[in-house]
Every structure is written in structure tokens, then in C-alpha cells.
C-alpha positions in Angstrom: 14.1 271.6 182.0 16.8 269.4 180.4 18.8 266.7 181.9 21.3 268.1 184.5 24.9 268.3 183.2 28.1 267.6 185.0 28.5 271.2 186.3 24.9 271.2 187.6 25.6 267.9 189.5 28.8 269.2 191.0 27.3 272.4 192.2 24.4 270.5 193.7 26.7 268.1 195.5 28.8 271.1 196.8 25.6 272.6 198.1 24.7 269.5 200.0 28.2 269.1 201.5 28.2 272.8 202.5 24.8 272.4 204.2 26.2 269.5 206.2 29.3 271.5 207.1 27.1 274.2 208.6 25.0 271.6 210.4 28.1 270.1 211.9 29.3 273.6 213.0 25.9 274.2 214.6 26.1 270.9 216.6 29.6 271.7 217.7 28.4 275.0 219.1 25.5 273.2 220.7 28.1 271.2 222.6 30.2 274.2 223.5 27.2 276.0 224.9 25.9 272.9 226.6 22.4 273.5 225.2 21.5 269.8 225.6 21.7 269.5 229.4 20.0 267.9 232.4 17.2 269.9 233.8 16.1 271.2 230.5 12.9 270.1 228.7 13.2 268.6 225.3 11.1 271.3 223.7 13.1 273.9 225.5 16.3 272.4 224.0 14.8 272.3 220.6 14.0 276.0 220.8 17.5 276.8 222.0 19.0 275.0 219.0 16.5 276.6 216.6 17.5 280.1 217.9 21.2 279.2 217.6 20.8 278.2 214.0 19.2 281.5 213.3 22.0 283.3 215.2 24.8 281.5 213.4 23.5 281.2 209.9 20.2 283.1 209.6 18.4 279.7 209.3 14.7 279.9 210.0 13.5 276.9 208.0 13.7 273.2 208.8 12.5 270.6 206.4 11.3 268.2 209.0 10.1 268.6 212.6 12.9 269.3 215.1 13.5 266.3 217.4 15.0 266.2 220.8 14.4 263.0 222.8 15.7 261.8 226.1 15.4 258.7 228.3 12.6 256.3 227.2 11.6 258.8 224.5 14.8 257.8 222.6 13.1 254.5 221.8 10.5 256.2 219.6 10.9 256.5 215.8 10.6 259.7 213.9 6.9 259.6 213.3 5.9 259.3 216.9 5.3 262.4 219.1 6.0 261.4 222.7 5.2 264.0 225.4 7.7 266.6 226.4 10.2 265.3 229.0 12.8 266.9 231.2 16.3 265.5 230.6 17.6 263.7 233.7 21.1 263.8 235.3 21.9 260.3 234.1 20.0 260.4 230.8 20.8 259.6 227.2 19.4 262.1 224.7 19.6 262.7 220.9 18.9 265.6 218.6 17.7 265.2 215.0 17.5 268.5 213.0 16.9 269.2 209.3 18.0 272.8 208.8 17.8 274.5 205.4 20.9 276.3 204.2 20.7 278.2 200.9 17.8 276.0 199.9 19.7 272.8 200.5 18.7 270.3 203.1 21.0 269.1 205.9 20.0 266.2 208.1 22.1 265.7 211.1 21.7 263.7 214.3 23.9 263.2 217.3 23.6 261.6 220.8 24.5 263.0 224.2 25.1 261.0 227.4 25.0 262.4 230.9 26.3 260.4 233.9 28.4 257.4 234.1 26.2 254.5 232.8 28.7 252.4 230.8 25.9 250.8 228.6 24.7 254.3 227.5 28.3 255.4 226.8 28.9 252.2 224.8 25.8 252.7 222.7 26.8 256.3 221.9 30.3 255.1 220.9 28.8 252.4 218.7 26.7 254.8 216.7 29.4 256.3 214.6 31.1 252.9 214.2 27.9 251.3 212.8 27.5 254.4 210.5 31.1 254.1 209.2 30.7 250.3 208.6 27.4 251.0 206.7 29.1 253.6 204.6 31.9 251.2 203.8 29.4 248.6 202.7 27.8 251.3 200.4 31.2 252.1 198.8 32.2 248.5 198.5 29.2 247.6 196.2 28.4 250.0 193.3 25.1 248.2 192.8 24.0 248.0 196.4 20.2 248.4 196.9 18.2 250.0 199.6 17.2 246.5 200.8 20.8 245.3 200.9 22.1 248.4 202.8 19.2 248.2 205.3 20.0 244.5 206.0 23.7 245.4 206.5 22.9 248.1 209.0 20.6 245.8 210.8 23.3 243.1 210.9 25.9 245.6 212.2 23.5 246.8 214.9 22.8 243.2 216.1 26.5 242.4 216.0 27.1 245.3 218.4 24.3 244.0 220.7 21.6 246.5 219.7 18.4 246.6 217.6 17.3 249.1 215.0 14.7 251.6 216.2 13.2 252.8 213.0 11.5 251.4 209.9 14.2 252.8 207.6 17.9 253.5 207.7 18.0 256.6 205.6 16.5 258.6 202.7 17.0 260.8 199.8 18.3 264.3 200.4 18.5 267.3 198.1 16.9 270.7 197.5 14.1 271.6 199.8 11.6 270.0 199.9 13.3 266.6 199.3 9.9 264.8 199.1 9.5 266.1 195.5 12.7 264.4 194.3 11.0 261.0 194.0 7.3 260.5 194.6 7.5 256.7 195.3 8.1 256.5 199.0 9.7 253.1 199.1 12.3 254.1 196.4 13.1 257.2 198.5 14.2 255.3 201.6 16.7 252.7 202.7 14.2 250.1 203.6 13.7 246.3 203.1 11.2 246.9 200.3 13.5 249.0 198.2 15.1 246.7 195.7 16.4 249.5 193.5 20.1 250.5 193.4 20.9 253.5 195.5 23.2 254.8 192.8 20.8 256.0 190.2 19.1 259.1 188.9 15.7 260.4 190.1 12.8 261.2 187.9 14.1 264.6 187.0 17.5 263.2 186.0 19.4 264.2 189.1 21.9 261.9 190.7 20.4 260.5 193.9 22.1 261.5 197.2 21.4 259.8 200.5 21.3 260.3 204.2 22.2 257.3 206.3 20.4 257.0 209.7 21.5 254.8 212.5 18.9 254.5 215.4 20.2 251.9 217.8 18.1 250.8 220.8 18.6 248.8 223.9 15.3 247.1 224.3 16.0 245.5 227.6 17.1 248.7 229.3 14.7 251.0 227.5 16.7 253.6 225.7 18.3 254.4 222.3 20.6 256.7 220.4 20.8 258.3 217.0 23.4 259.3 214.4 22.9 260.5 210.9 24.5 262.5 208.1 25.3 262.2 204.4 26.1 258.7 203.2 27.6 259.3 199.7 29.1 262.8 199.6 31.0 263.6 202.8 
């Protein structure tokens, strides 16, 4: 296989943007139908959203485990598997899904708050703000590395009064499965050890595209929130 040409790259980028558009539409319908709601178990909510993705788009594949976490479970990073929990009346909860649309990965995360706790509402409101500021930092520096962007997201979180809840702040995204794009794990993530520029090509010659993840946690009060989507394309 030769080096991808400009048309190949444009079609691939369009595929990733379209996958995210569908994921956003899925999450909008999740809100309309109130599928994330007090009284429902996390696993139950995950299954509801899985079934809705199939109903709306015929989506049956997800490239990573489906995550619904609430209350203290929102402190756990992706790799952990806390026990199933029923969402409470005054809880915070987040959903992290990776549906496959036409063989392109989407990775989309949003946070829901129930009740009137002002700290939980502030955290949810800060999530897209930190994301947007992280994206601005990415666009402002054409040579920004994974290490530099991670440090900036960490700084932005602290400036807002939160800590980061995960060991990374994002990762490569592409055709399913994305793990094959670049076999070196550090180079595939926005982490303190990744000193390579994010704007580069992968080992197959494709332009790298990235997901930015913002997992903010309130360590004192024992909860967190999550927000993620494409960093460089949409």
C-alpha cells in the first residue's frame, strides 16, 4: 500500500467527522429520552444507549468498553471496573461511548448532573471550557507535543479548581481498531512521556488525528466528570 494521497486523507477526515456527528446525535437523543436518570443502574443505562445506537444507526460495534459511571464511580479512570451502581437523585454521572460508524471510530463523552448541588453543576460547566481551552492551545502551536498538551490541560484543570482523573488526556483515533495505527503506546496518547509532535503521520503514512479527553475530579468531595470528542477535526 502506497502513501495516502490528499484525497485519501480528506475522505478519512470526513469519515471521522461524520462518525462524531452521529455520536453527537446519539447523545442528544439520550438526553431527550432521559436514558441517564436517577433510579437506573449504570449497566442498565449502558444497555439502553447501546440499543438506541442500534435503533438510530444500526450500530452494533463499539471499539472500547461502554462506560457509564455515577457518584464515587466517576473518580475511576477508564481501566478500572467499579461495581455496578444505581444513579442517585442528586448524583453526577458520565457516559463514555466509542461507537463504530461505517468502520470509523467515534469517541464521545458527556456528563449529567441531577439535583441542585452547585459544585457538581460548576464541574459540568467547566468541562467544555477546559476542553475548548485545550483545543485553542493545540491550534496555537503547530509543533505542540503530547507532553505539552497534557501539561496545559492539567494546568487548566487546576486553574479551575479541579484535578485530572486519568493518566492521559486523549489518544489517536481512526479506522477501527485504532490500536493498529501506531503500536507504540506512549506515542499514541496525550501523556507526559509523549515528546513527539501531535501533528505528524503514523507508521502507515496517515495523518494523525486525535481525541481530547477531559476527566476532571473533585478529590475533596469525591466525584468527577468527563468530556471528550475530536481535538483536531471538528
